[in-house]
C-alpha positions as CSV (number, residue, x, y, z in Angstrom):
1,M,0.0,0.0,0.0
2,K,1.3,3.5,-0.9
3,Y,-0.5,5.7,1.6
4,I,-1.3,3.2,4.4
5,D,0.9,1.2,6.8
6,Y,-0.8,-2.0,7.8
7,S,0.2,-4.5,10.5
8,V,-1.4,-7.0,12.8
9,V,-0.1,-7.7,16.3
10,S,-1.8,-9.7,19.0
11,H,-5.1,-9.9,17.1
12,I,-5.2,-6.1,16.6
13,A,-4.9,-4.6,13.1
14,E,-3.3,-1.2,13.0
15,I,-4.1,1.0,10.0
16,G,-1.7,4.0,9.8
17,L,-2.5,6.9,7.6
18,N,0.8,7.9,5.9
19,H,0.2,10.4,3.1
20,E,2.6,13.3,3.5
21,P,2.4,16.1,4.4
22,V,-1.1,16.2,6.0
23,N,-2.9,13.0,5.0
24,A,-5.0,14.8,2.5
25,L,-7.6,12.5,1.0
26,D,-7.7,11.7,-2.7
27,E,-9.3,8.7,-4.4
28,A,-6.3,6.5,-4.1
29,M,-5.9,7.0,-0.4
30,V,-9.6,6.4,0.3
31,D,-9.4,3.2,-1.7
32,E,-6.5,2.1,0.5
33,I,-8.3,2.9,3.7
34,I,-11.4,0.9,2.5
35,G,-9.1,-1.9,1.4
36,A,-7.3,-2.1,4.7
37,L,-10.6,-2.2,6.6
38,M,-11.8,-5.0,4.4
39,Q,-8.5,-6.9,4.8
40,A,-8.8,-6.6,8.6
41,N,-12.4,-7.7,8.5
42,N,-11.6,-10.8,6.4
43,D,-8.7,-11.8,8.6
44,T,-10.1,-14.2,11.2
45,S,-7.1,-13.6,13.5
46,V,-8.0,-9.9,13.9
47,R,-10.4,-9.0,16.7
48,C,-10.1,-5.2,16.8
49,I,-9.0,-2.4,14.5
50,I,-7.1,0.8,15.2
51,L,-7.0,3.7,12.7
52,Y,-4.4,6.3,13.4
53,S,-1.9,8.7,11.7
54,K,1.8,8.1,11.1
55,I,2.3,11.8,10.6
56,P,3.0,13.7,13.8
57,N,0.4,16.3,14.8
58,R,-1.8,15.5,11.8
59,F,-4.6,13.0,11.7
60,C,-6.2,14.1,8.4
61,A,-6.6,17.5,6.8
62,G,-9.6,16.4,4.7
63,L,-10.1,16.3,1.0
64,D,-7.2,17.2,-1.3
65,L,-8.7,20.4,-2.6
66,K,-6.1,21.0,-5.3
67,K,-7.0,17.7,-6.9
68,L,-10.7,18.2,-6.2
69,F,-10.6,21.6,-7.9
70,K,-8.9,20.3,-11.0
71,S,-11.0,17.1,-11.3
72,T,-14.1,16.6,-13.5
73,P,-17.6,16.4,-12.1
74,E,-17.5,12.6,-12.6
75,A,-14.2,12.3,-10.7
76,R,-15.6,14.4,-7.8
77,R,-18.7,12.2,-7.6
78,S,-16.5,9.0,-7.6
79,L,-14.3,10.4,-4.8
80,L,-17.2,11.5,-2.7
81,T,-19.1,8.3,-3.2
82,K,-16.1,6.3,-1.9
83,L,-15.4,8.7,1.0
84,Y,-19.1,9.0,2.1
85,V,-20.8,5.8,1.0
86,K,-18.2,3.0,0.5
87,L,-16.1,3.9,3.5
88,Y,-19.2,3.9,5.7
89,D,-20.3,0.6,4.2
90,A,-16.9,-0.9,5.0
91,Q,-17.2,0.2,8.6
92,F,-20.9,-0.7,8.8
93,N,-20.1,-4.3,7.7
94,L,-17.2,-4.9,10.1
95,T,-17.6,-7.9,12.4
96,K,-15.1,-6.4,14.9
97,P,-14.9,-3.1,16.7
98,S,-12.8,-0.2,15.4
99,I,-11.0,2.7,17.2
100,S,-10.0,6.0,15.6
101,V,-7.0,7.6,17.3
102,V,-6.9,11.3,16.4
103,S,-4.2,13.9,17.0
104,G,-3.3,17.3,15.7
105,A,-5.6,18.9,13.2
106,V,-8.8,17.0,12.4
107,R,-10.7,18.8,9.6
108,G,-13.4,18.2,7.0
109,G,-12.9,14.8,5.5
110,G,-10.7,13.9,8.4
111,M,-13.8,14.2,10.6
112,T,-15.6,11.9,8.1
113,V,-12.9,9.2,8.5
114,A,-12.9,9.4,12.3
115,I,-16.6,9.3,12.9
116,S,-16.9,6.1,10.9
117,S,-15.2,4.2,13.8
118,D,-17.0,2.8,16.9
119,I,-14.7,4.6,19.4
120,I,-12.7,7.8,19.1
121,L,-9.7,8.6,21.3
122,S,-7.9,12.0,21.1
123,D,-4.8,13.7,22.3
124,R,-5.5,16.7,24.5
125,D,-4.0,19.2,22.0
126,A,-6.0,18.0,19.0
127,T,-8.2,20.6,17.2
128,F,-11.4,19.9,15.3
129,G,-13.6,21.8,12.8
130,Y,-16.0,21.6,10.0
131,S,-14.3,24.3,7.9
132,E,-15.7,23.4,4.4
133,I,-18.0,26.4,4.4
134,D,-14.9,28.7,4.4
135,V,-13.8,27.3,1.1
136,G,-17.2,27.3,-0.5
137,V,-18.2,23.7,-0.1
138,L,-20.4,21.8,2.4
139,P,-19.7,19.3,5.2
140,A,-22.8,17.5,3.9
141,I,-22.2,14.0,5.4
142,H,-22.2,15.5,8.9
143,F,-25.8,16.8,8.3
144,S,-26.9,13.2,8.9
145,H,-25.4,12.5,12.3
146,L,-24.0,15.6,14.1
147,H,-27.4,16.9,15.3
148,R,-28.1,13.6,16.9
149,I,-24.9,13.9,19.0
150,V,-24.8,17.6,19.9
151,G,-28.3,18.8,19.1
152,K,-29.8,20.7,16.2
153,Y,-28.7,24.2,17.2
154,K,-25.2,23.4,18.2
155,A,-24.8,21.3,15.0
156,F,-25.9,24.2,12.8
157,E,-23.5,26.6,14.5
158,M,-20.6,24.2,14.1
159,L,-21.4,23.2,10.5
160,F,-22.0,26.7,9.1
161,G,-19.8,28.8,11.4
162,G,-16.6,26.9,10.5
163,R,-15.2,27.5,14.0
164,I,-12.1,25.5,15.1
165,F,-12.5,24.0,18.6
166,G,-10.3,22.0,21.0
167,A,-10.4,18.4,22.2
168,Q,-11.8,19.2,25.6
169,E,-14.9,20.8,23.9
170,A,-15.2,17.9,21.6
171,E,-15.2,15.5,24.5
172,Q,-17.9,17.6,26.3
173,L,-20.0,17.6,23.2
174,G,-19.8,13.8,23.0
175,L,-17.8,13.7,19.7
176,I,-14.9,11.7,21.2
177,N,-14.7,9.1,24.0
178,H,-11.6,10.0,25.9
179,L,-8.7,12.4,26.0
180,H,-5.1,11.4,26.6
181,D,-1.6,13.0,26.6
182,A,-0.1,12.7,23.1
183,G,2.8,10.4,24.3
184,Q,0.3,8.0,25.9
185,L,-2.4,8.0,23.2
186,M,-1.4,4.9,21.2
187,D,-0.7,2.9,24.4
188,E,-4.2,3.8,25.6
189,A,-5.7,2.9,22.2
190,R,-3.9,-0.5,22.3
191,A,-5.1,-1.1,25.8
192,M,-8.7,-0.4,24.7
193,A,-8.2,-2.6,21.7
194,R,-6.9,-5.5,23.9
195,L,-9.9,-5.1,26.2
196,L,-12.3,-5.4,23.2
197,A,-10.2,-8.2,21.5
198,N,-10.5,-10.3,24.6
199,K,-14.3,-10.4,24.4
200,P,-16.0,-13.5,22.8
201,S,-15.5,-12.8,19.1
202,A,-18.7,-14.3,17.7
203,V,-20.8,-12.5,20.3
204,M,-19.0,-9.3,19.6
205,A,-19.6,-9.7,15.8
206,M,-23.3,-10.2,16.3
207,G,-23.7,-7.6,19.0
208,R,-21.9,-5.0,16.9
209,Q,-24.1,-5.6,13.9
210,A,-27.2,-5.3,16.1
211,F,-25.8,-2.1,17.6
212,V,-25.1,-0.4,14.2
213,N,-28.5,-1.5,12.9
214,A,-30.2,0.0,15.9
215,T,-28.3,3.3,15.7
216,D,-28.3,3.7,12.0
217,N,-31.4,5.9,12.0
218,E,-31.4,6.0,8.1
219,Y,-27.9,7.4,8.2
220,R,-27.1,5.3,5.1
221,R,-29.8,7.2,3.1
222,G,-28.6,10.5,4.4
223,I,-25.0,10.0,3.2
224,A,-26.2,9.0,-0.2
225,S,-27.9,12.4,-0.4
226,A,-24.8,14.1,0.9
227,V,-22.9,13.1,-2.2
228,D,-25.4,14.9,-4.3
229,Y,-25.3,18.0,-2.1
230,F,-21.5,18.2,-2.2
231,C,-21.3,17.6,-5.9
232,N,-24.0,20.2,-6.7
233,V,-22.3,22.8,-4.6
234,C,-19.0,22.2,-6.3
235,N,-20.5,23.4,-9.5
236,L,-21.3,26.8,-8.1
237,A,-19.1,29.8,-8.9
238,Q,-18.5,30.5,-5.2
239,A,-17.3,27.0,-4.6
240,Q,-14.8,27.4,-7.5
241,E,-13.7,30.7,-6.1
242,G,-13.3,29.3,-2.6
243,M,-11.1,26.4,-3.7
244,Q,-9.1,28.7,-6.0
245,A,-8.5,31.1,-3.1
246,F,-7.5,28.2,-0.8
247,M,-4.8,27.1,-3.3
248,E,-3.6,30.7,-3.8
249,K,-3.6,31.2,0.0
250,R,-5.8,34.3,-0.2
251,K,-9.2,35.4,1.1
252,P,-12.0,34.4,-1.2
253,D,-14.0,37.1,-3.0
254,W,-17.6,35.7,-2.6
255,H,-18.9,38.4,-4.9
């Protein structure tokens, strides 16, 4: 794999995001994440999965906007379908629990990758944000789930305000499970993974499937619609201006 480091130790599969410099998501990287999840799921020796970043202080900066801006509408739809729908399907169909270990900056599509796991652990200095609106696009997938976690009004403010917030606030809002010091984060994740891996695997598989079915709340239908929302917005002149301004490191002219 080009952008992913994959290993299995003591029944735990570790999937390390390793796309310098900021783990920006393009179609090849999303394909590798999905492939690694499927590999771990098909490996009967694996009982828990950890998803983390190999790049210090960067979990995932979100979509590679340079590639997105230059791509065709068909290519954008292909990427968004994989990131929103196929990644979710890969996680939904897991027969073992998964843990996202987030550190540094977690933005946009990075939030999408993290929330597809069952448990999220964070370092205390991580920062979060739905900043898509500031480059003229929409965090559309989060329309389906965020309001269920933090409430309708908080969700609207977060999704359309674009504010960056810290890990302590994310924990208080219920977006992550636990905070740890950066130097202890992976050790804590492995301890959590060992705890889950030692449970009866057949019971865990059936129980997890029952849990995701019970909590789905038509989320799958919502993310399919999110692809259309995102792709339609990308065709707007303001979205083109926002992405162009981002690449040129200037403020967008929304007029």
